[in-house]
MIVEX-515505 format. One record per residue (C-alpha): residue in one letter; x, y, z. Coordinates in Angstrom, 3 decimals, padded with zeros to 6 digits. Layout:
N
{A,{X,Y,Z}},
...
// end
This chain:
243
{M,{006.467,-015.963,-000.511}},
{P,{006.389,-017.460,002.696}},
{K,{003.647,-016.230,004.750}},
{P,{003.985,-014.319,007.856}},
{H,{004.247,-016.358,011.250}},
{T,{003.899,-013.936,013.749}},
{L,{000.516,-011.616,014.403}},
{L,{-000.037,-008.464,016.453}},
{C,{-003.189,-008.290,017.515}},
{T,{-004.594,-005.352,019.048}},
{I,{-007.273,-006.075,021.770}},
{G,{-010.746,-004.457,022.634}},
{T,{-013.333,-005.136,025.434}},
{S,{-016.353,-006.814,022.975}},
{L,{-016.023,-009.811,024.024}},
{F,{-016.742,-008.303,027.847}},
{H,{-019.052,-005.569,027.201}},
{P,{-021.287,-006.055,025.846}},
{N,{-020.754,-010.466,024.898}},
{L,{-020.481,-011.890,027.926}},
{S,{-021.529,-009.535,030.447}},
{K,{-025.042,-010.031,028.907}},
{L,{-025.672,-013.580,029.372}},
{K,{-026.095,-013.241,032.932}},
{D,{-030.086,-013.916,032.150}},
{A,{-028.893,-016.874,029.505}},
{T,{-030.508,-019.930,031.452}},
{R,{-031.843,-022.135,028.597}},
{D,{-028.419,-023.085,026.579}},
{P,{-026.356,-025.031,029.227}},
{T,{-023.005,-023.546,027.639}},
{L,{-024.482,-019.902,027.905}},
{A,{-025.492,-020.371,031.330}},
{A,{-021.521,-021.926,032.201}},
{L,{-020.511,-018.908,030.435}},
{A,{-022.297,-016.289,032.796}},
{Q,{-021.256,-018.366,035.671}},
{A,{-017.461,-018.707,034.850}},
{Y,{-017.817,-014.784,033.825}},
{G,{-019.356,-013.986,037.300}},
{L,{-016.643,-016.050,039.138}},
{I,{-013.734,-014.251,037.212}},
{D,{-012.405,-018.147,036.491}},
{W,{-011.084,-016.939,033.018}},
{Q,{-009.223,-020.170,032.158}},
{K,{-012.828,-021.874,032.366}},
{V,{-014.242,-018.929,030.187}},
{A,{-011.684,-019.986,027.652}},
{E,{-012.892,-023.749,027.586}},
{L,{-016.133,-022.756,027.282}},
{L,{-015.490,-020.340,024.481}},
{H,{-014.124,-023.434,022.597}},
{E,{-017.610,-025.142,022.712}},
{L,{-018.705,-022.138,020.411}},
{E,{-017.919,-021.233,016.961}},
{P,{-015.086,-019.471,016.459}},
{T,{-017.220,-017.354,014.389}},
{D,{-019.952,-016.586,016.688}},
{R,{-019.663,-012.998,017.373}},
{L,{-020.320,-013.828,021.170}},
{C,{-016.466,-015.164,021.213}},
{G,{-015.523,-011.475,020.568}},
{A,{-013.627,-009.307,017.728}},
{E,{-009.929,-011.027,018.366}},
{I,{-011.327,-014.616,018.224}},
{N,{-013.485,-013.930,014.864}},
{S,{-010.612,-012.012,012.883}},
{V,{-007.588,-014.578,013.789}},
{T,{-010.100,-017.032,012.977}},
{D,{-010.615,-015.770,009.240}},
{L,{-006.783,-014.709,009.175}},
{L,{-006.474,-018.260,009.293}},
{K,{-008.857,-019.358,006.984}},
{Q,{-008.083,-017.171,004.295}},
{G,{-004.701,-018.584,004.144}},
{F,{-003.121,-015.005,005.392}},
{I,{-001.285,-016.065,008.148}},
{E,{000.572,-018.903,009.715}},
{R,{-000.178,-020.059,012.969}},
{V,{002.978,-019.930,015.193}},
{H,{003.425,-016.849,017.492}},
{L,{000.485,-014.242,018.565}},
{H,{001.269,-011.189,020.218}},
{L,{-001.854,-009.520,022.535}},
{L,{-000.999,-006.067,023.233}},
{H,{-004.282,-004.735,025.465}},
{S,{-004.832,-001.656,027.284}},
{D,{-003.246,-000.335,030.624}},
{T,{-006.775,-001.587,032.585}},
{D,{-008.045,-004.627,034.911}},
{D,{-010.692,-005.458,031.620}},
{G,{-008.209,-005.262,029.355}},
{Q,{-005.908,-007.392,031.321}},
{A,{-008.704,-010.213,031.711}},
{I,{-009.193,-010.498,028.254}},
{A,{-005.778,-010.874,027.328}},
{K,{-005.832,-013.609,029.724}},
{I,{-008.588,-015.125,028.283}},
{L,{-007.297,-015.348,024.612}},
{Q,{-004.216,-016.528,026.270}},
{F,{-005.684,-019.806,027.033}},
{Y,{-007.563,-019.753,023.841}},
{F,{-005.091,-019.794,021.370}},
{K,{-002.135,-021.857,023.615}},
{A,{-004.823,-024.329,023.002}},
{D,{-005.122,-023.961,020.041}},
{G,{-001.112,-024.377,019.090}},
{W,{-000.120,-020.655,019.551}},
{Q,{002.325,-019.304,020.799}},
{V,{001.444,-016.366,022.998}},
{T,{002.577,-013.629,024.478}},
{P,{000.231,-010.908,026.085}},
{H,{001.657,-006.972,026.286}},
{R,{000.187,-004.584,028.947}},
{V,{000.588,-001.108,027.033}},
{E,{001.643,001.801,030.066}},
{G,{-000.440,004.639,030.042}},
{L,{-003.374,003.344,027.453}},
{R,{-005.840,003.649,029.264}},
{D,{-009.435,006.042,028.484}},
{D,{-009.261,007.377,032.190}},
{D,{-006.449,009.738,031.925}},
{P,{-006.574,011.261,028.571}},
{R,{-003.372,012.733,028.695}},
{A,{-001.328,009.295,029.786}},
{F,{-002.982,008.030,026.503}},
{R,{-002.201,010.445,024.205}},
{T,{001.405,011.145,025.652}},
{H,{002.208,007.841,027.352}},
{G,{000.008,005.230,026.042}},
{L,{-000.118,005.286,022.013}},
{R,{003.538,005.904,022.323}},
{N,{004.218,002.917,023.901}},
{L,{001.637,001.296,021.615}},
{A,{004.235,001.910,018.773}},
{K,{007.140,000.949,020.724}},
{I,{005.664,-002.485,021.366}},
{F,{005.073,-002.675,017.811}},
{G,{008.696,-001.539,016.562}},
{E,{010.220,-004.076,019.075}},
{R,{008.448,-007.110,018.121}},
{V,{009.239,-006.422,014.270}},
{R,{012.839,-005.412,014.779}},
{E,{013.094,-008.874,016.870}},
{T,{011.294,-011.065,013.948}},
{G,{011.679,-009.368,010.793}},
{A,{009.083,-007.043,009.226}},
{G,{008.302,-009.476,006.453}},
{F,{007.426,-012.497,009.419}},
{C,{004.836,-010.283,010.789}},
{A,{001.421,-009.099,010.606}},
{I,{-001.207,-007.097,012.337}},
{N,{-004.184,-007.766,012.997}},
{A,{-006.139,-003.949,013.806}},
{T,{-009.677,-005.039,014.821}},
{G,{-009.595,-005.042,018.328}},
{G,{-009.037,-001.811,020.849}},
{Y,{-009.598,001.995,020.741}},
{K,{-009.943,003.972,017.198}},
{A,{-006.945,005.250,018.083}},
{Q,{-005.258,002.335,018.857}},
{I,{-006.542,001.057,015.406}},
{A,{-005.233,003.882,014.345}},
{I,{-001.417,003.786,015.202}},
{A,{-001.523,-000.016,014.201}},
{V,{-002.675,000.383,010.273}},
{L,{000.034,003.318,011.150}},
{M,{003.113,001.393,011.837}},
{G,{002.055,-001.362,009.663}},
{Q,{001.831,000.995,006.639}},
{A,{005.175,002.261,007.214}},
{L,{007.016,-000.934,008.190}},
{D,{005.941,-002.213,005.157}},
{I,{003.789,-005.041,007.310}},
{P,{000.476,-006.340,005.635}},
{V,{-002.610,-005.102,008.688}},
{Y,{-005.616,-006.767,008.642}},
{Y,{-009.314,-005.487,009.759}},
{K,{-012.542,-007.103,010.377}},
{H,{-015.927,-004.646,011.089}},
{E,{-018.574,-006.771,012.874}},
{R,{-020.677,-006.756,009.922}},
{F,{-018.038,-007.578,007.312}},
{D,{-018.337,-011.329,006.276}},
{A,{-014.592,-011.567,005.923}},
{I,{-011.659,-009.802,006.937}},
{I,{-009.646,-007.320,005.117}},
{P,{-006.154,-006.310,004.015}},
{F,{-005.653,-002.283,004.391}},
{P,{-004.588,-001.585,000.733}},
{P,{-000.645,-000.276,000.515}},
{M,{-000.755,003.977,001.386}},
{P,{002.374,006.456,000.493}},
{V,{003.417,006.342,004.030}},
{A,{006.985,006.393,005.476}},
{L,{008.418,007.363,008.706}},
{D,{009.924,011.121,008.769}},
{F,{013.420,010.572,010.147}},
{S,{013.877,014.401,009.310}},
{I,{012.229,014.666,012.720}},
{W,{014.770,012.387,014.868}},
{Q,{018.099,014.470,012.793}},
{R,{016.701,017.616,013.393}},
{A,{016.052,016.895,017.312}},
{S,{018.883,014.326,017.800}},
{G,{020.996,016.500,020.108}},
{M,{018.401,016.861,022.656}},
{F,{017.649,013.187,022.452}},
{M,{020.957,012.582,022.935}},
{V,{021.239,014.618,026.458}},
{L,{017.536,013.466,027.499}},
{G,{018.879,010.012,026.747}},
{K,{021.821,009.764,029.289}},
{G,{018.530,010.360,031.777}},
{E,{019.430,013.758,032.519}},
{V,{016.503,016.136,033.760}},
{V,{016.481,019.118,031.306}},
{P,{014.215,022.496,031.868}},
{W,{011.527,022.416,028.666}},
{E,{012.791,026.441,028.475}},
{Q,{016.017,025.648,027.577}},
{Y,{014.085,023.710,023.749}},
{R,{011.467,025.928,024.126}},
{E,{012.242,027.496,020.820}},
{D,{012.906,024.515,018.775}},
{W,{009.760,022.504,020.552}},
{D,{007.769,020.344,018.155}},
{E,{004.561,019.271,019.661}},
{R,{005.137,015.774,017.608}},
{F,{008.167,015.546,020.169}},
{E,{005.645,014.752,022.774}},
{T,{004.765,010.973,021.777}},
{L,{008.658,010.578,022.198}},
{I,{009.690,012.769,025.156}},
{N,{007.933,012.689,028.537}},
{R,{007.037,016.282,030.252}},
{E,{007.140,016.191,033.536}},
{E,{006.711,019.188,036.094}},
{I,{008.747,019.364,039.282}},
{D,{008.352,021.499,041.979}},
{G,{006.586,023.708,039.452}},
{N,{008.543,024.372,036.834}},
{D,{008.000,022.272,033.312}},
// end
């Protein structure tokens, strides 16, 4: 059976906080001093180049580099295509840019994805838009590539982001990997009896078809049939005081 060659990787912020942000006082080691300077100057390509001077297993490199390195070392994946799913924040975008420079230099084809709404300063957007968009990106990439060729690295990111990654992987029968900072090696999640509930889609298919045409429909029309689980699938907006 061929190994997965497309890795979907959730991205966190450990590379910046606390790792690179704590280097401002590091002056004895020339590489660390240069890293601190590049970080301060927002020179992300230089940061990526300097990270290559460290061992990829060094915790300073961050959860993403550590875990991808371990996946390759253990032979779980092939080095072909890497999708970086980052938060809808400036830090998320910046870290994805650094990782893009870093992994491209290692021979990966790298595609960053900004997950709209996945931000911690707007809990409602995070819940109704961010997590839904994250699941949507997972689904699109798997459909595009084929489940048998994909793997998920759920090491980085918000806890809810990791949970969605694990759930999607289990439901789509894709291997999911995780590495805690205290683990000696990355681990695969064991298979669990998880499946997508298509009955929800079937029960609300009429509503989805109407909304899919771009029509604005009062929520009152669907109040009696409303299920809280629809909130991750449908945008509810207040217009002129009406829901």
